[in-house]
VMD Tcl script that builds the backbone (N, CA, C; Angstrom):
set m [mol new atoms 420]
animate dup $m
set s [atomselect $m all]
$s set {name element resname resid chain x y z} {
  {N N MET 1 A 149.276 112.605 74.912}
  {CA C MET 1 A 149.027 111.228 74.707}
  {C C MET 1 A 148.095 111.100 73.493}
  {N N GLY 2 A 148.341 110.129 72.624}
  {CA C GLY 2 A 147.503 109.963 71.454}
  {C C GLY 2 A 146.217 109.365 71.702}
  {N N LYS 3 A 145.398 109.364 70.747}
  {CA C LYS 3 A 144.017 108.776 70.901}
  {C C LYS 3 A 144.151 107.272 70.457}
  {N N LEU 4 A 143.341 106.579 71.276}
  {CA C LEU 4 A 143.315 105.108 70.991}
  {C C LEU 4 A 142.208 104.701 70.113}
  {N N PHE 5 A 142.400 103.804 69.129}
  {CA C PHE 5 A 141.416 103.369 68.282}
  {C C PHE 5 A 141.368 101.862 68.342}
  {N N TYR 6 A 140.298 101.227 68.368}
  {CA C TYR 6 A 140.242 99.792 68.364}
  {C C TYR 6 A 139.414 99.286 67.108}
  {N N TRP 7 A 139.915 98.246 66.554}
  {CA C TRP 7 A 139.157 97.568 65.571}
  {C C TRP 7 A 138.743 96.270 66.088}
  {N N TRP 8 A 137.420 96.165 66.336}
  {CA C TRP 8 A 136.879 94.972 67.074}
  {C C TRP 8 A 135.788 94.398 66.242}
  {N N PRO 9 A 136.003 93.443 65.390}
  {CA C PRO 9 A 134.952 93.006 64.447}
  {C C PRO 9 A 133.849 92.239 65.262}
  {N N THR 10 A 132.586 92.642 65.187}
  {CA C THR 10 A 131.565 92.032 65.910}
  {C C THR 10 A 130.697 91.583 64.714}
  {N N GLN 11 A 130.268 90.221 64.842}
  {CA C GLN 11 A 129.431 89.644 63.824}
  {C C GLN 11 A 127.997 89.602 64.283}
  {N N TYR 12 A 127.030 89.907 63.457}
  {CA C TYR 12 A 125.594 89.698 63.772}
  {C C TYR 12 A 124.865 89.371 62.536}
  {N N LYS 13 A 123.888 88.510 62.610}
  {CA C LYS 13 A 123.160 87.927 61.478}
  {C C LYS 13 A 122.092 88.839 61.100}
  {N N THR 14 A 121.925 89.058 59.755}
  {CA C THR 14 A 120.868 89.809 59.246}
  {C C THR 14 A 120.190 88.865 58.095}
  {N N ILE 15 A 119.208 89.363 57.507}
  {CA C ILE 15 A 118.465 88.576 56.488}
  {C C ILE 15 A 119.509 88.317 55.298}
  {N N MET 16 A 120.319 89.193 54.989}
  {CA C MET 16 A 121.138 89.210 53.889}
  {C C MET 16 A 122.432 88.379 54.234}
  {N N GLY 17 A 122.714 88.005 55.298}
  {CA C GLY 17 A 123.857 87.217 55.686}
  {C C GLY 17 A 124.590 87.881 56.857}
  {N N TRP 18 A 125.881 87.567 57.017}
  {CA C TRP 18 A 126.776 88.095 58.100}
  {C C TRP 18 A 127.310 89.444 57.632}
  {N N ILE 19 A 127.173 90.411 58.618}
  {CA C ILE 19 A 127.811 91.740 58.512}
  {C C ILE 19 A 128.787 92.018 59.531}
  {N N ILE 20 A 129.952 92.634 59.203}
  {CA C ILE 20 A 130.877 92.871 60.239}
  {C C ILE 20 A 130.787 94.362 60.563}
  {N N SER 21 A 130.701 94.760 61.873}
  {CA C SER 21 A 130.793 96.120 62.280}
  {C C SER 21 A 132.017 96.385 63.045}
  {N N ALA 22 A 132.345 97.525 63.273}
  {CA C ALA 22 A 133.539 97.869 64.046}
  {C C ALA 22 A 133.218 98.828 65.165}
  {N N LEU 23 A 133.827 98.675 66.263}
  {CA C LEU 23 A 133.810 99.587 67.394}
  {C C LEU 23 A 135.071 100.420 67.384}
  {N N PHE 24 A 134.912 101.741 67.304}
  {CA C PHE 24 A 136.066 102.585 67.268}
  {C C PHE 24 A 136.419 103.196 68.648}
  {N N ARG 25 A 137.028 104.350 68.559}
  {CA C ARG 25 A 137.671 105.004 69.792}
  {C C ARG 25 A 136.661 104.895 70.971}
  {N N HIS 26 A 137.220 104.541 72.140}
  {CA C HIS 26 A 136.457 104.539 73.367}
  {C C HIS 26 A 136.635 105.922 73.978}
  {N N ASP 27 A 135.632 106.511 74.483}
  {CA C ASP 27 A 135.640 107.843 75.090}
  {C C ASP 27 A 135.978 107.569 76.572}
  {N N ARG 28 A 136.781 108.615 77.087}
  {CA C ARG 28 A 137.090 108.517 78.458}
  {C C ARG 28 A 135.910 108.680 79.351}
  {N N GLN 29 A 135.946 107.978 80.505}
  {CA C GLN 29 A 134.748 108.064 81.376}
  {C C GLN 29 A 134.907 109.358 82.176}
  {N N ARG 30 A 133.759 110.080 82.319}
  {CA C ARG 30 A 133.770 111.313 82.925}
  {C C ARG 30 A 133.554 111.225 84.474}
  {N N LYS 31 A 134.340 112.091 85.187}
  {CA C LYS 31 A 134.273 111.910 86.628}
  {C C LYS 31 A 132.920 112.652 87.140}
  {N N LYS 32 A 132.270 112.113 88.154}
  {CA C LYS 32 A 131.036 112.740 88.637}
  {C C LYS 32 A 131.329 113.078 90.140}
  {N N ARG 33 A 130.651 114.122 90.421}
  {CA C ARG 33 A 130.712 114.528 91.873}
  {C C ARG 33 A 129.623 113.830 92.699}
  {N N GLY 34 A 130.088 113.373 93.853}
  {CA C GLY 34 A 129.096 112.796 94.744}
  {C C GLY 34 A 128.591 111.465 94.363}
  {N N ASN 35 A 127.438 111.059 94.896}
  {CA C ASN 35 A 126.866 109.755 94.638}
  {C C ASN 35 A 125.967 109.975 93.459}
  {N N SER 36 A 126.239 109.272 92.279}
  {CA C SER 36 A 125.446 109.421 91.128}
  {C C SER 36 A 124.225 108.534 91.186}
  {N N MET 37 A 124.117 107.640 92.093}
  {CA C MET 37 A 123.075 106.708 92.245}
  {C C MET 37 A 122.171 107.316 93.389}
  {N N SER 38 A 120.861 107.579 93.038}
  {CA C SER 38 A 119.946 108.078 94.153}
  {C C SER 38 A 119.467 106.732 94.970}
  {N N LYS 39 A 119.388 106.946 96.139}
  {CA C LYS 39 A 119.067 105.819 97.063}
  {C C LYS 39 A 117.578 105.808 97.370}
  {N N THR 40 A 116.972 104.696 97.198}
  {CA C THR 40 A 115.556 104.576 97.491}
  {C C THR 40 A 115.430 103.805 98.898}
  {N N VAL 41 A 114.780 104.322 99.867}
  {CA C VAL 41 A 114.641 103.671 101.086}
  {C C VAL 41 A 113.198 103.031 101.155}
  {N N THR 42 A 113.102 101.781 101.393}
  {CA C THR 42 A 111.803 101.229 101.612}
  {C C THR 42 A 111.599 100.553 102.975}
  {N N TYR 43 A 110.422 100.608 103.485}
  {CA C TYR 43 A 110.143 99.957 104.773}
  {C C TYR 43 A 109.129 98.920 104.527}
  {N N LYS 44 A 109.375 97.817 105.098}
  {CA C LYS 44 A 108.432 96.688 105.127}
  {C C LYS 44 A 107.587 96.580 106.406}
  {N N MET 45 A 106.388 96.314 106.396}
  {CA C MET 45 A 105.626 96.113 107.596}
  {C C MET 45 A 104.837 94.877 107.593}
  {N N ASP 46 A 104.959 94.082 108.619}
  {CA C ASP 46 A 104.180 92.843 108.702}
  {C C ASP 46 A 102.901 93.255 109.231}
  {N N LEU 47 A 101.854 92.983 108.279}
  {CA C LEU 47 A 100.444 93.443 108.697}
  {C C LEU 47 A 99.881 92.569 109.780}
  {N N ASN 48 A 100.442 91.341 109.892}
  {CA C ASN 48 A 99.949 90.435 110.980}
  {C C ASN 48 A 100.589 90.838 112.285}
  {N N ASN 49 A 101.658 91.645 112.338}
  {CA C ASN 49 A 102.278 92.016 113.545}
  {C C ASN 49 A 102.546 93.529 113.376}
  {N N PRO 50 A 101.507 94.402 113.485}
  {CA C PRO 50 A 101.808 95.867 113.213}
  {C C PRO 50 A 102.621 96.419 114.399}
  {N N PRO 51 A 103.266 97.670 114.096}
  {CA C PRO 51 A 104.048 98.203 115.178}
  {C C PRO 51 A 103.156 98.749 116.393}
  {N N VAL 52 A 103.753 98.791 117.527}
  {CA C VAL 52 A 103.058 99.259 118.653}
  {C C VAL 52 A 102.778 100.729 118.598}
  {N N LEU 53 A 101.438 101.132 118.821}
  {CA C LEU 53 A 101.149 102.546 118.858}
  {C C LEU 53 A 101.483 103.242 120.230}
  {N N SER 54 A 101.863 104.467 120.191}
  {CA C SER 54 A 102.179 105.193 121.360}
  {C C SER 54 A 100.860 105.564 121.978}
  {N N GLU 55 A 100.890 105.999 123.233}
  {CA C GLU 55 A 99.709 106.235 124.006}
  {C C GLU 55 A 98.922 107.516 123.337}
  {N N GLU 56 A 99.691 108.468 122.894}
  {CA C GLU 56 A 99.115 109.613 122.172}
  {C C GLU 56 A 98.326 109.168 120.940}
  {N N GLN 57 A 98.957 108.263 120.224}
  {CA C GLN 57 A 98.295 107.773 118.942}
  {C C GLN 57 A 97.113 106.992 119.219}
  {N N LYS 58 A 97.132 106.273 120.368}
  {CA C LYS 58 A 95.907 105.517 120.839}
  {C C LYS 58 A 94.795 106.473 121.201}
  {N N THR 59 A 95.162 107.500 121.985}
  {CA C THR 59 A 94.058 108.478 122.393}
  {C C THR 59 A 93.490 109.166 121.294}
  {N N ARG 60 A 94.227 109.581 120.324}
  {CA C ARG 60 A 93.690 110.292 119.026}
  {C C ARG 60 A 92.713 109.245 118.292}
  {N N LEU 61 A 93.155 108.014 118.126}
  {CA C LEU 61 A 92.327 107.094 117.384}
  {C C LEU 61 A 90.983 106.841 118.088}
  {N N GLU 62 A 91.054 106.695 119.415}
  {CA C GLU 62 A 89.862 106.605 120.209}
  {C C GLU 62 A 88.885 107.730 120.134}
  {N N ALA 63 A 89.497 108.959 120.171}
  {CA C ALA 63 A 88.653 110.224 120.047}
  {C C ALA 63 A 88.014 110.235 118.619}
  {N N LEU 64 A 88.721 109.855 117.613}
  {CA C LEU 64 A 88.164 109.866 116.230}
  {C C LEU 64 A 87.081 108.840 116.116}
  {N N ALA 65 A 87.266 107.715 116.712}
  {CA C ALA 65 A 86.270 106.577 116.638}
  {C C ALA 65 A 84.994 106.947 117.348}
  {N N LYS 66 A 85.114 107.829 118.433}
  {CA C LYS 66 A 83.850 108.142 119.153}
  {C C LYS 66 A 83.050 109.245 118.471}
  {N N ARG 67 A 83.666 110.078 117.511}
  {CA C ARG 67 A 82.931 111.043 116.872}
  {C C ARG 67 A 81.877 110.538 116.027}
  {N N PRO 68 A 80.676 111.164 116.052}
  {CA C PRO 68 A 79.633 110.723 115.175}
  {C C PRO 68 A 79.787 111.178 113.727}
  {N N ASP 69 A 79.251 110.521 112.797}
  {CA C ASP 69 A 79.369 110.788 111.391}
  {C C ASP 69 A 78.828 112.147 111.030}
  {N N SER 70 A 77.903 112.597 111.852}
  {CA C SER 70 A 77.409 113.995 111.512}
  {C C SER 70 A 78.356 115.090 111.804}
  {N N GLU 71 A 79.470 114.834 112.354}
  {CA C GLU 71 A 80.512 115.816 112.640}
  {C C GLU 71 A 81.534 115.872 111.558}
  {N N ILE 72 A 81.392 114.939 110.568}
  {CA C ILE 72 A 82.389 114.946 109.446}
  {C C ILE 72 A 81.990 115.974 108.481}
  {N N ASP 73 A 82.924 116.829 108.071}
  {CA C ASP 73 A 82.795 117.994 107.209}
  {C C ASP 73 A 82.926 117.512 105.631}
  {N N PHE 74 A 81.836 117.484 105.042}
  {CA C PHE 74 A 81.872 117.130 103.551}
  {C C PHE 74 A 81.759 118.350 102.674}
  {N N SER 75 A 81.904 119.514 103.163}
  {CA C SER 75 A 81.722 120.817 102.391}
  {C C SER 75 A 82.732 120.841 101.137}
  {N N ASP 76 A 83.888 120.201 101.350}
  {CA C ASP 76 A 84.868 120.238 100.197}
  {C C ASP 76 A 84.772 119.095 99.258}
  {N N ILE 77 A 83.778 118.227 99.528}
  {CA C ILE 77 A 83.561 116.973 98.680}
  {C C ILE 77 A 82.106 117.132 98.179}
  {N N PRO 78 A 81.893 117.506 96.972}
  {CA C PRO 78 A 80.498 117.675 96.445}
  {C C PRO 78 A 79.826 116.297 96.395}
  {N N GLU 79 A 78.503 116.317 96.616}
  {CA C GLU 79 A 77.796 114.953 96.568}
  {C C GLU 79 A 77.538 114.667 95.023}
  {N N LEU 80 A 77.725 113.368 94.722}
  {CA C LEU 80 A 77.721 112.959 93.350}
  {C C LEU 80 A 76.226 112.487 93.049}
  {N N ASP 81 A 75.606 113.112 92.035}
  {CA C ASP 81 A 74.170 112.788 91.684}
  {C C ASP 81 A 74.210 111.915 90.324}
  {N N GLU 82 A 73.106 111.593 89.848}
  {CA C GLU 82 A 73.070 110.731 88.660}
  {C C GLU 82 A 73.627 111.520 87.464}
  {N N SER 83 A 73.588 112.768 87.345}
  {CA C SER 83 A 74.120 113.535 86.221}
  {C C SER 83 A 75.672 113.247 86.110}
  {N N PHE 84 A 76.323 113.087 87.202}
  {CA C PHE 84 A 77.791 112.841 87.162}
  {C C PHE 84 A 78.035 111.397 86.500}
  {N N TRP 85 A 77.213 110.393 86.866}
  {CA C TRP 85 A 77.458 109.140 86.351}
  {C C TRP 85 A 76.917 108.884 84.894}
  {N N LYS 86 A 76.056 109.814 84.461}
  {CA C LYS 86 A 75.493 109.748 83.136}
  {C C LYS 86 A 76.508 109.717 82.041}
  {N N ASN 87 A 77.516 110.576 82.301}
  {CA C ASN 87 A 78.565 110.671 81.294}
  {C C ASN 87 A 79.828 109.857 81.583}
  {N N ALA 88 A 79.828 108.973 82.565}
  {CA C ALA 88 A 80.906 108.257 82.994}
  {C C ALA 88 A 81.196 107.155 81.877}
  {N N VAL 89 A 82.488 106.953 81.542}
  {CA C VAL 89 A 82.990 105.943 80.618}
  {C C VAL 89 A 83.937 104.954 81.357}
  {N N GLN 90 A 83.990 103.775 80.696}
  {CA C GLN 90 A 85.002 102.844 81.205}
  {C C GLN 90 A 86.341 103.359 80.993}
  {N N ASN 91 A 87.315 102.955 81.837}
  {CA C ASN 91 A 88.731 103.416 81.711}
  {C C ASN 91 A 89.154 103.080 80.193}
  {N N PRO 92 A 89.636 104.025 79.452}
  {CA C PRO 92 A 90.009 103.754 78.047}
  {C C PRO 92 A 91.237 102.895 78.023}
  {N N PHE 93 A 91.978 102.738 78.981}
  {CA C PHE 93 A 93.231 101.883 79.063}
  {C C PHE 93 A 92.891 100.487 79.528}
  {N N TYR 94 A 91.541 100.208 79.900}
  {CA C TYR 94 A 91.184 98.931 80.350}
  {C C TYR 94 A 91.306 97.912 79.221}
  {N N LYS 95 A 91.989 96.765 79.519}
  {CA C LYS 95 A 92.076 95.742 78.495}
  {C C LYS 95 A 91.746 94.422 79.248}
  {N N PRO 96 A 90.596 93.830 78.934}
  {CA C PRO 96 A 90.217 92.559 79.571}
  {C C PRO 96 A 91.127 91.490 79.243}
  {N N THR 97 A 91.390 90.687 80.285}
  {CA C THR 97 A 92.244 89.395 80.056}
  {C C THR 97 A 91.639 88.423 79.201}
  {N N LYS 98 A 92.423 87.697 78.359}
  {CA C LYS 98 A 91.913 86.694 77.556}
  {C C LYS 98 A 91.906 85.359 78.323}
  {N N GLN 99 A 90.989 84.500 78.064}
  {CA C GLN 99 A 90.777 83.228 78.645}
  {C C GLN 99 A 90.809 82.183 77.528}
  {N N VAL 100 A 91.639 81.159 77.717}
  {CA C VAL 100 A 91.681 80.066 76.737}
  {C C VAL 100 A 90.456 79.112 77.062}
  {N N THR 101 A 89.712 78.834 76.046}
  {CA C THR 101 A 88.482 78.015 76.227}
  {C C THR 101 A 88.209 77.229 74.998}
  {N N THR 102 A 87.314 76.224 75.114}
  {CA C THR 102 A 86.841 75.445 73.953}
  {C C THR 102 A 85.379 75.773 73.716}
  {N N VAL 103 A 85.028 76.177 72.527}
  {CA C VAL 103 A 83.636 76.526 72.154}
  {C C VAL 103 A 83.159 75.687 71.009}
  {N N ARG 104 A 81.932 75.181 71.100}
  {CA C ARG 104 A 81.325 74.399 70.008}
  {C C ARG 104 A 80.687 75.448 69.174}
  {N N ILE 105 A 80.953 75.532 67.842}
  {CA C ILE 105 A 80.378 76.479 66.914}
  {C C ILE 105 A 79.955 75.704 65.762}
  {N N ASP 106 A 78.823 76.166 65.120}
  {CA C ASP 106 A 78.368 75.475 63.933}
  {C C ASP 106 A 79.418 75.626 62.787}
  {N N ALA 107 A 79.597 74.625 61.987}
  {CA C ALA 107 A 80.609 74.474 61.001}
  {C C ALA 107 A 80.500 75.694 59.954}
  {N N ASP 108 A 79.263 75.998 59.635}
  {CA C ASP 108 A 79.106 77.124 58.654}
  {C C ASP 108 A 79.514 78.485 59.243}
  {N N VAL 109 A 79.196 78.679 60.496}
  {CA C VAL 109 A 79.676 79.873 61.188}
  {C C VAL 109 A 81.067 80.023 61.231}
  {N N MET 110 A 81.809 78.843 61.553}
  {CA C MET 110 A 83.298 78.916 61.594}
  {C C MET 110 A 83.816 79.078 60.221}
  {N N GLN 111 A 83.260 78.448 59.251}
  {CA C GLN 111 A 83.787 78.646 57.844}
  {C C GLN 111 A 83.531 80.091 57.464}
  {N N TRP 112 A 82.520 80.729 57.805}
  {CA C TRP 112 A 82.271 82.092 57.376}
  {C C TRP 112 A 83.240 83.032 58.112}
  {N N LEU 113 A 83.593 82.799 59.407}
  {CA C LEU 113 A 84.604 83.553 60.119}
  {C C LEU 113 A 85.986 83.358 59.453}
  {N N LYS 114 A 86.415 82.138 59.170}
  {CA C LYS 114 A 87.687 81.998 58.604}
  {C C LYS 114 A 87.747 82.289 57.180}
  {N N ALA 115 A 86.745 82.373 56.378}
  {CA C ALA 115 A 86.731 82.826 55.011}
  {C C ALA 115 A 87.131 84.334 54.876}
  {N N GLN 116 A 86.979 85.103 55.923}
  {CA C GLN 116 A 87.263 86.564 55.942}
  {C C GLN 116 A 88.762 86.798 56.075}
  {N N GLY 117 A 89.559 85.863 56.250}
  {CA C GLY 117 A 90.919 85.953 56.411}
  {C C GLY 117 A 91.486 85.721 57.788}
  {N N LYS 118 A 92.741 86.059 58.050}
  {CA C LYS 118 A 93.380 85.875 59.317}
  {C C LYS 118 A 92.665 86.687 60.334}
  {N N GLY 119 A 92.725 86.156 61.637}
  {CA C GLY 119 A 92.163 86.847 62.753}
  {C C GLY 119 A 90.744 86.506 63.029}
  {N N TYR 120 A 90.296 85.267 62.772}
  {CA C TYR 120 A 88.923 84.861 62.954}
  {C C TYR 120 A 88.540 84.844 64.415}
  {N N GLN 121 A 89.482 84.489 65.263}
  {CA C GLN 121 A 89.224 84.495 66.722}
  {C C GLN 121 A 88.989 85.866 67.247}
  {N N THR 122 A 89.777 86.772 66.827}
  {CA C THR 122 A 89.613 88.123 67.168}
  {C C THR 122 A 88.333 88.739 66.763}
  {N N ARG 123 A 87.812 88.339 65.472}
  {CA C ARG 123 A 86.518 88.798 64.978}
  {C C ARG 123 A 85.426 88.183 65.832}
  {N N MET 124 A 85.580 86.889 66.063}
  {CA C MET 124 A 84.584 86.186 66.883}
  {C C MET 124 A 84.404 86.937 68.292}
  {N N ASN 125 A 85.493 87.263 68.914}
  {CA C ASN 125 A 85.537 88.021 70.193}
  {C C ASN 125 A 84.901 89.376 70.099}
  {N N LYS 126 A 85.049 90.086 68.987}
  {CA C LYS 126 A 84.479 91.355 68.770}
  {C C LYS 126 A 82.880 91.191 68.572}
  {N N ILE 127 A 82.578 90.255 67.853}
  {CA C ILE 127 A 81.118 89.957 67.674}
  {C C ILE 127 A 80.410 89.756 69.006}
  {N N LEU 128 A 81.015 88.828 69.775}
  {CA C LEU 128 A 80.399 88.479 71.098}
  {C C LEU 128 A 80.495 89.669 71.979}
  {N N ARG 129 A 81.578 90.448 71.965}
  {CA C ARG 129 A 81.625 91.632 72.881}
  {C C ARG 129 A 80.562 92.601 72.496}
  {N N ASP 130 A 80.411 92.907 71.301}
  {CA C ASP 130 A 79.368 93.886 70.857}
  {C C ASP 130 A 77.971 93.453 71.173}
  {N N ALA 131 A 77.668 92.028 71.099}
  {CA C ALA 131 A 76.453 91.568 71.509}
  {C C ALA 131 A 76.173 91.735 73.061}
  {N N MET 132 A 77.294 91.405 73.768}
  {CA C MET 132 A 77.279 91.578 75.260}
  {C C MET 132 A 76.937 93.060 75.632}
  {N N LEU 133 A 77.739 93.937 75.074}
  {CA C LEU 133 A 77.522 95.388 75.472}
  {C C LEU 133 A 76.161 95.863 75.047}
  {N N LYS 134 A 75.638 95.467 73.935}
  {CA C LYS 134 A 74.298 95.889 73.468}
  {C C LYS 134 A 73.248 95.341 74.475}
  {N N GLU 135 A 73.492 94.177 74.960}
  {CA C GLU 135 A 72.454 93.554 75.878}
  {C C GLU 135 A 72.577 94.204 77.255}
  {N N LEU 136 A 73.700 94.549 77.737}
  {CA C LEU 136 A 73.981 95.239 78.947}
  {C C LEU 136 A 73.416 96.640 78.950}
  {N N LYS 137 A 73.414 97.262 77.731}
  {CA C LYS 137 A 72.991 98.586 77.627}
  {C C LYS 137 A 71.427 98.603 77.597}
  {N N ASN 138 A 70.832 97.544 76.979}
  {CA C ASN 138 A 69.357 97.478 77.031}
  {C C ASN 138 A 68.785 97.102 78.440}
  {N N HIS 139 A 69.545 96.512 79.204}
  {CA C HIS 139 A 69.022 96.078 80.547}
  {C C HIS 139 A 69.155 97.259 81.648}
  {N N GLN 140 A 69.858 98.228 81.280}
  {CA C GLN 140 A 70.096 99.394 82.257}
  {C C GLN 140 A 68.949 100.320 82.201}
}
mol reanalyze $m
mol bondsrecalc $m
mol representation Tube
mol addrep $m
C-alpha cells in the first residue's frame, strides 16, 4: 500500500500577514496493550454524616483517649528551641495577594513615582513593603 499525503492549507495570522502552512502525511496510530488510561479512584465523605465505626475501632479510640499525655513518646521528635527559629525564613514561594484600593497621596509624591517610568504602582508597593518589614523587624 502506498503512503498517503495530504495538502491541507491552514491559515493563521502573523504580524507580517497571512501565512499558509501544510499538514503532510498522517502516521498510523500505534496499537497499545491493555488500558492506556490509568484509573484514579476517589472516595467522597460527608463530614456531617461520617461512616459508622466498628466496635473494635470505637474501643481503640476510647483507649487512646484515656491515655495521659505523659505516655506519648516524643523521643523521635526533637524539641524545637529558639535557635531553630532564629534562622527561619518565610516561604520563598509565598506571594501575597494584591488588593485593589484607593489611596490619597500627595501630588508631588505621585509625580516623583511616575517620573521614574512605568511601574509606579509596583515601586509604591515595594517602598511600603520595605517600610513594613523594617518596622516589623524593629518590634521583634
